[in-house]
C-alpha positions as CSV (number, residue, x, y, z in Angstrom):
1,X,-0.1,0.7,-0.2
2,X,2.0,2.9,-1.2
3,X,1.4,6.6,1.1
4,X,-1.2,4.8,3.0
5,X,-0.8,7.4,5.4
6,X,-4.1,10.4,5.4
7,X,-3.0,13.5,6.8
8,X,-4.2,15.2,9.9
9,X,-6.5,17.2,7.8
10,X,-8.2,14.4,6.4
11,X,-8.5,12.3,9.5
12,X,-9.8,15.4,11.4
13,X,-12.5,16.1,8.1
14,X,-14.0,12.5,9.4
15,X,-14.3,13.5,13.0
16,X,-17.3,14.9,14.2
17,X,-18.5,18.1,13.3
18,X,-17.5,19.8,17.1
19,X,-14.1,19.1,16.3
20,X,-14.8,20.6,12.1
21,X,-15.1,23.7,13.4
22,X,-11.8,26.5,14.0
23,X,-11.5,27.7,17.9
24,X,-8.1,30.2,17.2
25,X,-6.9,31.0,20.5
26,X,-7.1,34.7,20.4
27,X,-11.1,34.2,20.1
28,X,-11.1,31.8,23.0
29,X,-8.6,34.1,25.1
30,X,-11.5,36.8,24.8
31,X,-13.9,34.6,26.0
32,X,-11.8,34.7,29.8
33,X,-14.0,37.3,31.3
34,X,-17.8,35.8,31.0
35,X,-16.0,32.2,32.4
36,X,-17.5,31.9,36.5
37,X,-13.8,31.9,37.5
38,X,-13.2,35.1,35.9
39,X,-16.2,36.3,37.2
40,X,-15.6,35.1,41.3
41,X,-12.7,36.6,41.0
42,X,-14.3,40.1,40.6
43,X,-16.7,39.3,43.0
44,X,-13.9,38.8,45.3
45,X,-12.7,41.9,44.4
46,X,-15.7,44.0,44.5
47,X,-16.4,43.2,47.9
48,X,-13.1,44.8,48.8
49,X,-14.6,47.9,46.9
50,X,-17.7,47.7,49.1
51,X,-15.4,47.2,52.8
52,X,-13.6,50.2,51.8
53,X,-16.6,52.5,51.0
54,X,-18.4,51.4,54.4
55,X,-15.5,52.8,56.1
56,X,-15.0,55.7,54.1
57,X,-18.9,56.6,55.4
58,X,-17.9,55.7,59.0
59,X,-15.7,58.2,59.1
60,X,-17.9,60.8,57.4
61,X,-20.4,63.2,58.1
62,X,-23.1,61.4,59.9
63,X,-26.4,63.4,61.8
64,X,-28.8,61.7,64.1
65,X,-32.1,63.0,65.7
66,X,-33.5,62.3,69.1
67,X,-36.4,63.2,71.1
68,X,-37.0,63.5,74.9
69,X,-40.3,63.0,76.9
70,X,-40.1,64.0,80.9
71,X,-43.8,63.5,82.6
72,X,-43.5,65.8,86.3
73,X,-45.3,65.3,89.0
74,X,-47.1,69.1,89.6
75,X,-45.3,70.2,87.0
76,X,-46.8,68.7,83.1
77,X,-44.4,67.4,80.9
78,X,-42.1,68.2,78.8
79,X,-40.9,67.6,75.4
80,X,-37.5,68.0,73.9
81,X,-35.5,67.3,70.6
82,X,-32.3,67.2,69.4
83,X,-29.7,66.6,66.7
84,X,-26.4,65.5,66.7
85,X,-23.5,65.7,64.8
86,X,-20.5,64.4,64.7
87,X,-17.0,63.7,62.3
88,X,-13.6,62.1,62.4
89,X,-11.5,65.0,62.4
90,X,-8.2,63.9,63.9
91,X,-5.4,61.7,61.3
92,X,-5.3,59.4,64.6
93,X,-9.4,58.2,65.1
94,X,-10.1,54.4,64.7
95,X,-12.4,55.0,61.7
96,X,-9.6,57.2,59.4
97,X,-7.0,53.8,61.4
98,X,-10.0,51.7,59.3
99,X,-10.0,53.3,55.9
100,X,-5.9,53.0,55.5
101,X,-6.8,49.4,56.6
102,X,-8.9,48.6,54.0
103,X,-7.2,50.8,51.0
104,X,-4.7,48.2,52.0
105,X,-6.8,45.2,51.8
106,X,-8.2,46.7,48.7
107,X,-4.5,46.2,47.3
108,X,-4.5,43.4,47.9
109,X,-7.5,42.1,46.4
110,X,-6.6,43.8,43.2
111,X,-3.2,41.3,43.6
112,X,-5.1,38.4,44.1
113,X,-7.5,39.3,41.5
114,X,-5.0,39.4,38.9
115,X,-2.8,36.2,40.5
116,X,-6.2,34.3,39.9
117,X,-6.5,36.0,36.6
118,X,-2.9,35.2,35.4
119,X,-3.8,31.5,35.8
120,X,-7.4,30.7,34.2
121,X,-5.0,32.7,31.5
122,X,-2.1,30.2,31.9
123,X,-4.7,27.3,32.1
124,X,-7.1,28.4,29.2
125,X,-3.3,28.0,27.4
126,X,-2.5,25.0,28.5
127,X,-6.1,23.0,28.1
128,X,-6.4,24.7,24.1
129,X,-3.0,22.6,23.7
130,X,-3.8,19.7,25.5
131,X,-7.1,20.0,22.9
132,X,-4.7,20.3,20.2
133,X,-2.5,17.2,20.6
134,X,-5.2,15.5,21.8
135,X,-6.3,15.4,18.1
136,X,-3.1,15.2,17.1
137,X,-2.5,11.9,18.9
138,X,-5.6,10.5,18.0
139,X,-4.7,10.6,14.4
140,X,-1.4,9.2,15.2
141,X,-3.3,6.1,16.7
142,X,-5.4,5.9,13.9
143,X,-2.2,6.0,11.8
144,X,-0.6,3.4,14.0
145,X,-3.5,1.1,14.6
146,X,-3.8,1.1,10.6
147,X,-0.5,0.3,10.1
148,X,-0.3,-3.0,12.8
149,X,-2.9,-4.4,10.9
150,X,-0.7,-4.4,7.4
151,X,2.1,-5.5,9.1
152,X,0.2,-8.0,10.9
153,X,-1.7,-9.4,7.6
154,X,1.7,-9.4,6.0
155,X,3.1,-11.9,8.8
156,X,0.1,-13.7,8.6
157,X,0.7,-14.0,5.1
158,X,4.6,-14.8,5.7
159,X,3.8,-17.5,8.5
160,X,1.4,-19.6,6.2
161,X,4.2,-19.6,3.5
162,X,7.0,-20.4,6.2
163,X,8.7,-17.7,6.1
164,X,7.9,-16.0,9.5
165,X,7.7,-17.9,13.0
166,X,5.0,-18.2,15.4
167,X,6.9,-16.1,17.4
168,X,6.7,-13.3,15.1
169,X,3.0,-13.5,14.3
170,X,2.2,-13.3,18.0
171,X,4.7,-10.3,18.3
172,X,2.3,-8.7,15.5
173,X,-0.8,-9.4,16.9
174,X,0.3,-7.8,20.8
175,X,1.2,-4.8,18.9
176,X,-2.0,-4.4,17.3
177,X,-3.9,-5.1,20.3
178,X,-1.1,-2.4,21.8
179,X,-2.6,-0.3,19.0
180,X,-5.8,-0.8,19.4
181,X,-5.8,-0.2,22.7
182,X,-3.9,2.9,22.5
183,X,-6.3,4.0,19.8
184,X,-9.1,3.7,22.6
185,X,-6.9,5.8,25.2
186,X,-6.5,8.5,22.8
187,X,-10.0,8.9,22.0
188,X,-11.0,9.0,25.5
189,X,-7.9,11.6,26.3
190,X,-10.0,14.1,23.4
191,X,-13.0,13.5,25.3
192,X,-11.6,14.4,28.6
193,X,-10.0,17.4,26.3
194,X,-12.8,19.1,25.3
195,X,-14.9,18.4,28.1
196,X,-12.1,20.6,30.4
197,X,-11.7,23.9,27.8
198,X,-15.5,23.8,27.5
199,X,-16.0,23.6,31.2
200,X,-13.1,25.9,31.3
201,X,-15.1,28.6,28.7
202,X,-18.5,28.2,29.8
203,X,-20.1,25.9,26.5
204,X,-20.7,23.2,25.5
205,X,-18.5,20.4,24.4
206,X,-20.3,19.4,21.4
207,X,-20.2,23.5,20.1
208,X,-16.5,23.5,20.9
209,X,-14.3,23.9,17.4
210,X,-10.9,22.3,16.9
211,X,-8.1,24.6,18.1
212,X,-6.5,25.8,14.8
213,X,-3.5,28.6,16.0
214,X,-0.3,26.1,16.7
215,X,2.0,27.3,19.1
216,X,4.8,29.7,18.9
217,X,8.8,28.8,20.1
218,X,9.3,32.2,22.8
219,X,12.5,33.8,23.6
220,X,14.4,34.2,26.7
221,X,13.5,37.9,27.7
222,X,16.7,40.3,26.7
223,X,17.1,41.7,30.5
224,X,19.6,39.7,33.3
225,X,18.4,37.0,35.7
226,X,19.5,39.5,38.4
227,X,17.3,42.0,36.6
228,X,14.5,40.1,36.1
229,X,14.7,39.4,39.8
230,X,14.8,42.8,40.7
231,X,11.6,43.3,38.8
232,X,10.3,40.3,40.0
233,X,10.6,41.6,43.8
234,X,8.4,44.6,42.8
235,X,6.0,43.5,41.0
236,X,4.5,39.9,42.2
237,X,1.6,40.0,43.7
238,X,3.3,37.5,46.2
239,X,5.6,39.9,47.7
240,X,3.7,42.6,47.6
241,X,0.8,41.0,49.2
242,X,3.7,40.4,51.7
243,X,4.6,43.7,51.5
244,X,1.0,45.3,52.1
245,X,0.6,43.1,54.9
246,X,4.1,44.5,56.7
247,X,2.2,47.8,56.4
248,X,-0.9,46.4,58.3
249,X,1.5,45.5,61.6
250,X,3.4,48.9,61.1
251,X,-0.1,50.6,61.5
252,X,-1.1,48.2,63.9
253,X,1.4,48.5,66.0
254,X,1.6,52.7,66.1
255,X,-2.5,52.6,66.8
256,X,-1.2,50.4,69.8
257,X,1.5,52.9,71.0
258,X,-0.6,56.1,70.3
259,X,-3.4,54.6,72.3
260,X,-2.0,53.9,75.2
261,X,0.7,57.3,74.8
262,X,-3.0,59.3,74.3
263,X,-4.9,60.2,76.9
264,X,-8.6,59.9,77.5
265,X,-9.2,64.1,76.9
266,X,-12.0,65.3,75.8
267,X,-13.1,69.8,75.5
268,X,-17.2,70.9,75.2
269,X,-18.3,74.5,74.6
270,X,-21.7,74.9,75.3
271,X,-24.5,77.6,74.9
272,X,-28.2,77.9,76.2
273,X,-31.2,79.9,76.6
274,X,-34.7,79.9,77.4
275,X,-34.4,76.2,77.3
276,X,-32.3,75.9,74.0
277,X,-28.8,74.6,73.9
278,X,-26.1,74.5,71.5
279,X,-23.2,72.5,72.9
280,X,-19.9,71.0,70.8
281,X,-16.9,68.9,71.6
282,X,-14.1,67.3,70.5
283,X,-12.7,63.7,72.1
284,X,-9.0,63.6,71.2
285,X,-8.7,59.6,72.7
286,X,-11.5,58.5,69.2
287,X,-10.8,61.7,67.3
288,X,-14.1,62.7,67.1
289,X,-15.7,66.2,67.1
290,X,-19.9,66.9,68.0
291,X,-22.0,69.5,67.5
292,X,-25.8,68.8,68.9
293,X,-29.0,71.2,69.5
294,X,-31.8,70.9,71.9
295,X,-35.2,72.7,71.3
296,X,-37.4,72.4,74.0
297,X,-41.5,72.2,71.7
298,X,-43.1,71.6,74.8
299,X,-42.6,72.5,78.6
300,X,-44.3,72.3,81.7
301,X,-45.9,74.9,83.8
302,X,-43.9,74.9,86.7
303,X,-40.6,74.6,84.5
304,X,-39.9,78.3,83.8
305,X,-37.5,79.4,81.7
306,X,-33.8,78.7,81.9
307,X,-31.4,81.3,82.3
308,X,-29.0,82.0,79.4
309,X,-25.0,81.1,79.7
310,X,-22.1,79.5,78.6
311,X,-20.0,76.8,79.6
312,X,-17.0,75.4,79.2
313,X,-15.6,71.9,80.2
314,X,-12.3,69.6,79.7
315,X,-12.0,66.4,81.2
316,X,-9.0,64.3,81.4
317,X,-7.9,60.6,82.2
318,X,-4.3,59.5,82.2
319,X,-3.0,55.9,82.2
320,X,-0.7,55.1,84.4
321,X,-0.9,51.2,85.0
322,X,-3.0,49.4,81.6
323,X,-1.4,46.2,81.3
324,X,-3.9,45.5,78.5
325,X,-2.7,48.3,76.4
326,X,0.5,47.1,77.1
327,X,0.0,43.5,76.4
328,X,-1.9,44.9,73.1
329,X,1.2,46.6,72.6
330,X,3.3,43.6,72.7
331,X,1.0,41.5,70.9
332,X,1.5,44.0,67.7
333,X,5.0,43.5,67.6
334,X,4.9,39.9,67.7
335,X,2.8,40.6,64.8
336,X,5.4,43.0,63.2
337,X,8.5,40.7,63.4
338,X,6.2,37.9,61.6
339,X,5.3,39.8,59.2
340,X,8.8,41.6,58.2
341,X,10.1,37.4,58.1
342,X,7.1,37.0,56.0
343,X,8.1,39.3,53.9
344,X,11.7,37.8,54.0
345,X,10.6,34.2,53.3
346,X,8.2,35.6,50.3
347,X,11.6,37.4,48.6
348,X,13.9,34.5,49.0
349,X,10.6,32.1,47.6
350,X,10.0,34.7,44.4
351,X,13.8,34.1,43.8
352,X,13.7,30.7,43.6
353,X,10.7,30.6,41.8
354,X,12.1,33.0,39.3
355,X,15.3,30.8,38.5
356,X,13.4,27.9,38.3
357,X,10.9,29.3,35.6
358,X,14.2,30.4,33.9
359,X,15.5,27.3,34.0
360,X,12.4,25.1,32.4
361,X,12.0,28.2,30.0
362,X,15.8,27.0,28.6
363,X,15.4,23.5,28.7
364,X,12.0,23.4,27.1
365,X,14.1,25.5,24.1
366,X,17.0,22.4,24.1
367,X,14.2,20.0,24.0
368,X,13.1,21.6,20.6
369,X,16.2,22.3,18.7
370,X,16.9,17.9,19.6
371,X,12.8,17.5,18.7
372,X,13.5,19.5,15.3
373,X,16.5,17.2,14.6
374,X,14.3,14.6,15.2
375,X,12.0,15.6,12.6
376,X,14.6,16.0,10.2
377,X,16.0,12.7,10.8
378,X,12.5,11.4,10.6
379,X,12.3,13.2,7.0
380,X,15.2,11.7,5.3
381,X,13.8,8.5,6.3
382,X,10.5,9.1,4.9
383,X,12.2,9.6,1.8
384,X,14.7,7.2,1.4
385,X,11.8,4.5,2.0
386,X,10.4,6.5,-0.6
387,X,12.9,5.9,-3.3
388,X,14.1,2.2,-2.3
389,X,10.3,1.6,-3.3
390,X,10.7,2.9,-6.3
391,X,13.6,1.5,-7.1
392,X,11.8,-1.4,-6.2
393,X,13.9,-2.9,-2.9
394,X,11.5,-1.5,-0.5
395,X,8.2,-2.2,0.3
396,X,5.3,0.0,1.2
397,X,5.2,-1.0,4.7
398,X,8.0,0.6,5.5
399,X,6.9,3.9,3.9
400,X,4.1,3.2,5.6
401,X,6.1,2.8,9.0
402,X,8.1,5.8,7.9
403,X,4.9,8.4,7.7
404,X,4.2,6.6,11.0
405,X,7.3,7.9,12.2
406,X,7.5,11.7,11.0
407,X,3.9,11.9,12.1
408,X,5.6,11.2,15.7
409,X,8.2,13.5,15.0
410,X,5.7,16.8,14.0
411,X,3.8,15.5,17.3
412,X,7.0,15.7,19.9
413,X,8.1,18.8,17.6
414,X,4.5,20.6,18.5
415,X,4.8,19.1,22.5
416,X,8.4,20.8,23.0
417,X,6.6,24.0,21.1
418,X,3.6,24.1,23.8
419,X,5.7,23.3,26.5
420,X,8.1,26.0,25.8
421,X,5.5,28.2,25.4
422,X,3.8,27.6,28.5
423,X,7.5,27.9,30.6
424,X,7.8,31.1,28.6
425,X,4.0,32.1,30.4
426,X,5.0,30.7,33.6
427,X,8.0,32.8,33.8
428,X,6.2,36.3,33.0
429,X,3.9,34.9,35.1
430,X,6.8,34.7,37.9
431,X,8.2,38.3,37.2
432,X,4.3,39.8,37.8
433,X,3.1,40.4,34.5
434,X,-0.2,40.8,33.9
435,X,-1.6,38.9,30.6
436,X,-5.1,40.3,30.7
437,X,-4.8,43.8,30.6
438,X,-6.1,43.8,26.9
439,X,-9.1,41.3,28.1
440,X,-11.0,43.4,29.6
441,X,-9.0,43.7,32.9
442,X,-9.5,46.5,35.2
C-alpha cells in the first residue's frame, strides 16, 4: 500500500462536527471575562471595594436626631427634640485607621484578582494546547493502528508461507492489540480535553471548535537574570501582598502605642438660652468632633425658663497602669516581626521561583532543538523509504512505517513548542506580568 497514511487534515475531516469548526486561541482568550472563575475573582474584588466604601462612610459626616419626653408630678410634661452631628477630624481616629486598613485590603484584593486571572489565562493556554495535542494523538493512534493491521496481514501471509515464525506472528498480534488500546486511550483523552476546555469557557462541548492556533517558539527575555529578579520583587503579587501586610502590622503597632500614650481627654463648649441649647465637643482619644442642639417644643407649667449662659468643660484621664494596652503593644510587636519574616520569606521564594522558571524555559528551548533534529531525521527516513520503494528495493509498509514515524516526530516537535510557550508564560507570571490587561481587566 503506497502512501497509505492520510494527513491530519483528512483524519480531522472524519471527526465529529464539533471538531471541524475552528477555534482560534485569541478567540478563546476573549471569552475569559465571561467565565465563572473570572467573575468569581471580580466578585471577591468588589467585596473589598464595598468594605472600603463602608470604612469611608464611617469616617464621614453623620447626623442623628432624637427626642426626650418627661412627665413630672405637679409641673406637667416636657418634650425636647435634639440633633447631633459628628465627624472624625483627627488623623489618629479609629475610623481613619479603618480607612487606611481597607485601602490596603483593596490593594491586596486587586493583586489576588490579577493572580487569579493570570492563572486562568495560563490554564486556558494549557487546556487549548492539550486539546490540540489530543487531536494529533488521535490521528497518530489511527495511523499506527492501520500500520499494525497491515503488518499483521503481512506476517500472517509470511507465516502461512513458512517464512515467518509463530513468535513473529504473535508479536505482530500483540502490536495490533496495543495499537487498539492506544486508540481507545487517545479517544478518551480527546473527549476529556474537550470537556475540560469547554467547562472553562462555559460552552457546550459539542459546540467547541477544533483548536487551529499552533504554538509559537518563545525566546528568553533580553534582560539579565539579576534584572529579572529585581523586576519580580517589585511586581509579584505574593511579594506585594506580604509588603502590604507588613504595613498593616506597622500601622497596628503605631495605633496600639498611640492609644497607650494619648490620654482620654475631651473638650466641650455649650450655650443655653430659654431652654434652647447648643453644645460642641472634641474627643482627643477617638478624634471625633460633635455638635449638638436641643430645642424644647413642650414645657411643663412649672418648669419656667432657664437662664442664658455659657459653659466650658475639659476632662482628662491619664492611663498610669494599663496592662491591657501594654499587652496589645507586645502583641502588635510580635505580629510586626512575623510580618517582616513573612516578607523576607516571600522574597526568597520569589527569587527561587524565577530562577526555576528561567531554567525551565532554557530546558524547553533545548528540547525544541532536539525535537526539530528528530523531525529532520524522520523526514529523511521517509524520503529514503519512498526512494527504495520506487527503486523496487523497499516495500509500501516500510513507507507507511516511515510516515507514522514522521507524524510522531511532528507531534513531538509541537509538544516541545507547547512546553516552551507554557514555560515562557510561567516565567512572565513569575515576574509579575499582567496577562489580562487587554481582556477587560481593570
